[in-house]
N, C-alpha and C positions, 0 to 999 in steps of 0.2 A: 438402553442403547437406541438411538434414532434409527428408523428403517430408511435410511438414506445414506449415499456416499457423497463426498464433497469433491468440488472442483474449484481449484483456484485458477482462474482464467489468465491467458497471457495478456500483456498490456495492449491497450487499444493502439491501433497503427498510427493515429494522429498525434500521439504523445511522444515527446522527446525532451528530456531534461538535459539542457546544455552541459556539456563536459562530463558530468557524472555517468551518464548512460553509455558513454563510450567505453567504460571499464566493466560494467555489470549490468544485468537486467534490473529494471526499476524494482522488482520485488526484493532484490537483495540490497537495496540502499540501506545504509545505516540510518537509524532513527532514535532520537532522544539519547544518543550516546552509546547505548548498550543493546538496542533492539535492532532488527531489520523489519522492513514493511511487511514481509511475508509472515512474520511471527503473529500478526494480528488476526488475519483470517484463519490460519491454522489453529492457533490457540482457542479461538471462539468455536471452531468446529469440534476440536477435541473436548472442550469443556461441555459442549452440547451433546456429547455421546456419539458423534460421528468419527469413527475410527478407521475408515477407508477414504483416503484423500489423494487426489490426483493434482499435482502442480505442473502446469504447462509453461514451457519456456521455448523461445525461438532463437535466441542469440546469447552469446557470452555466458554459458551456463556454469562455468567453473565455480565461481564464488557462491552461487546459489546451491550447487550441489555439495560443496564443502559444508555450508551452513546447515542444510537440511539433514545430512547424514541419514541415519536409519529412522529418524523421527522419534527416538526414545525421549529426547528432551522436551517433546511436546505431550508427554504422558500418553503416547499411543503404544499399547501393548502389542509387541510384535507377534505374539502368538495368535491373536484374533484380529488384529488390525494391521494396516499397511499404509505407508506413505510412499507414493511414487512420483518420481520426477520424469515427465514425459516430454519428448522433443517433437518438433515439427520440421518438416522439410521445406517450409515456406521460404521464398527467396528474400534475402536480405538486400538484394540489388534493387528491387522494385517493391515498395512498401504496399502497393495495392494488394499484394497476395498475402500479407501478413495479417490474416483475419483469425478470429476465434474459431470460425467454422473450419478453416483449413487445418488448424491444429487438431480439432476434434476428429476430423475425417482421417487424418494420418494415424489416429489411435482408435479408430472406431471399434476394432475388434476387442480391445481391452475394455472399452466402455460397455460393449454388449455382454461381456462375461461378468459384469458386476451383478451380485445377487439382490442388491437392495432395490426396493420398488420405487423410491424417489431419488432425485438429484438436487443438491443445493449448489448453486454456482455463485462464487464470490469473486470480486475484482482483486488484482494484484497492485493496483495503484491507489487504493483508498485505505485510510486508517480510521477504523471505527470498531466499537465493541458490539456484538450482536448475539443473543441467545437464539441459535439456529433451531434448537429443539422447539422453542416456543413459536418460531416463525413457521416451521414445518407443520405444527399443530394448527396454527391459525389458517394455514393454507388448506389443510385437510377439512377442517370445520366449515370453511367457506364454501366448499365444493367447486372452487375454481379450477380451471385447467392450468393456469399459470399464475403465480403470484410474483410481483415485482416490488422490491423494497425501495422506498423513497424517503426523502427528508425535505421538509419545507424550509426554505432559507430566505433571508431578507437582504442578501448582498450579492445577488446573482449577476448584477451588472459588471462587477469587477472580479468576481471569483466564479469558479466552476465553468469557465468559458469553454473548456474542451470536454465538458460533460454534456449528457442529454437531459431533457426535461420531460416529465410526463404530463399529459392532460387527462384529468379524471372527471367522471361525472359524480353525482351526489352519492351514488352507492359505491364510490371508489373503483368503479370499472375503468379501465385504461382505454382511453380514446385515441391517443397518439403518443409516439415517442419521436421527439424532435431535438435537434441541436440547440444548445443554449446560445443565442445570439447576443445576449447582454442587453436586451431591450427593456428589461424591468428588474427591480431588485427582488421582488417577491416571486419566487418560482418554486416548483416542485421538482427537486433534482432527483434524477434516477441514479440509484447507487450501484448499478450494474450487477445486481443480486437477483437471482432467479430461483424460484422453486417450482418443480413440475415432476411428473412421473418420468422414469427413465425411458420408457418406450416412446413417449411423446417427444422427449429430447432428441432421441435418435432419429425419429421420423423428420423433425424439423431440420436437423443437421444435414441429413441426406438430401432433403428437398432443396435447401439452400445451396448446396454444393452443385446441384444440377442446374439451377437457375443462372448462377454467375459465380466465377472465382473471386469476386470482390464481395460477396454477400457476407453479412455478419449475422449473428443470432438475433440481435435486436431488430434487424431489417426483415427477417423472415417472420418474426412474431408480429411486426407491424402489419404485414400483409394478411395476418390471420385474425384480425380483430372481429370481423364479421362471422368467423367460424368458431373461434375459441373464446371461452370466458377468461379474460385476462384481467386481474384485479391488482390494485396496489395495497401495500401494507406499510404503514408509517413507521419509521425509525425516529427515536428521540435520543438526543445526546450528542456528543462530539463527533464530527465527521470532517475529515480533510481529504481532498483530492489532490494527489501529487501529479501534477500535469506539466509543470515547468519548474525552472530553478527557483522562481520567487515563491511559488506555492509550497515547495519543499522547505525553503527558508522560513516562511511564515508559520507553517505547521509546527516546526520544531519549537520556535520561540513562543507560539501560542500556549503550548503545553507547560511552559514554566509557570503559568498562572495555575494556582491550586484549584480554582473552581472549574477550569477546563480539564485538568488532569483527573479530577474526581469523577467526571463524566465517562472517562475512558478506562480507567483502572479500577476494578472492583475485586476486593480481597477474596470473594467467594469464587470468582472466575478469573484466575491470574493470566497474565500474558507470559508465555514461556519463550525462552530463547536459549541459544547455545551459550553456556557460561564459559568465561575465560578466568582462570584462577590466577590472581595477581594480588599484590599487597594493596592496602588501602591508599588513597591519595594522600600525598605529603604536602601540607601547607607550611611553608617556610616563613621565617621572620620577615615582615614586611609585605606579606601576601595580603591582598584585599579581594574578597569575593562577595558579590551582592547579586541577589536574585538570579541565581544560575544553577544549572544542573551539571555536576561534575562526576564523571565516571571514575571507576577504580583505576589504580596504577598510574595516576598522573602526579606531576610535581609542579606545584604552583608557587612561584616566587614573585609574580607581578600582580597586576590588577585584572579581575574579570568581572564584567558587569553584563547582566541580562543575555547570557549566552549558554550554549549547550556545548559541553566539552566531552569528546569521546575517550576511550580508554588509552592510557599510556601517553597522553599529551604532556609535553614539557612546555611550560610558560616561564620564561626566565626573567631575571631582574629587570625592573623598569618597563616591562612590556605592559601594554594597556590593550585589553581585548573587550570590545563593546558590541552588543548585538550581533554576535557571530555564532556560526555552527562550525566547529572544528572536529574533524573526524580523527579516528584513532591514529596514534603514533606520530602525529605531527610535532614539529619543534618550532616554537615561537621564540625568536632570539631576543637579546637584550635590547631594551629601549624601542622595541617594535610597536607600532600603533596600528591596530585593525579595528574597522568599524563597517558593519553590514557586509560581512564576508562569509562565504562558504569555503572552508579549506579542506580539501580532500586528503586521503590517507597518505601518511609518510611525506607530507610536504615539509620543506624547511624554509622558514622566512628569516632572512639574515639580519644582521645588526642594523638597528635604526631605520628599518624600512617603515614607510607610512602608507598604508592602503586604506583608503576611505571611499566608500561608495554610498549612493543614495539607497535608502530603505526600500524604495519602490523598484529598484533594479540592483540587487545585491551582487557583489563581485564573486568570482570563482577562481580559486587557485587550483590547478590540476594535480592529480595524484602523482607522487614521487617528484614534484617539481622543486627546484631550488631557486630561491629568489635572494 
């Protein structure tokens, strides 16, 4: 068991996914048909022996609370572990107050009562797999005050634009944390993952809250580079940052590729989720499915290509679905043609509708909508 508790941080205040975030926090977004984004950090913590986990949310908590439940489906033993959903009083009217520091200060007494020596903080808007026990051991062995997880990428001009980048010296010491301005493809992307001692974390949070109501954890750490030993630890493997509708769309479709999925899913460290018991998907006469991920409980009568289909979706005769992400319980009518679309839950697309968008700007059909 790791001598650390886990925190899944609230979403960054500059991130908003058009349409979808109006109904649920980003952490509760459906992903690959059967998962939620929150499943990835919690599962990785659970697999790493971290069984005291705090999840922070600032708005629309219902769907996240329903999905998390007691945490038993994440293999967290309720007798010696605990999964807590913690709320913040941050103002939704002015986003400048919606900081991670504000969330932590609103729950500082709970943090202070944690018995573990270390804290591991992971983001709620990124999808990746990480052995946090190994990360904690690397941090302890390095003797650093704070360790930051990063990934080297070669596509930062067009991707990760709402993320931060690290500047490192030859010893992987962190010299700066700055926004990704899209000026170069090769960048060291900060994965918003921190490891440090609990007492240091509390000190930084309290100091940041006194300096400014707008301060974030990364900003107070940036001011401490001359006082603290802050180092980077490299992550290798699949990593997606869900910062807008296109990045959500792209991340789902990217994981249709087996070589990408193999980087994320490891049989020895499974990704847990709340299961929904339903019958297998029914493929009717005339159905055509190519290069797609289809969840259980669906009925497929039309054509599906290069798409991710959530639970309980109906795709009727003559319908053609290409390059789409369709969330649970949607109904695609006869002879409908969809391409490069994100269809939210319980949407109904009527007879012979034709919705085609550019892959660089996917379309969005809102939850419960009828077209």
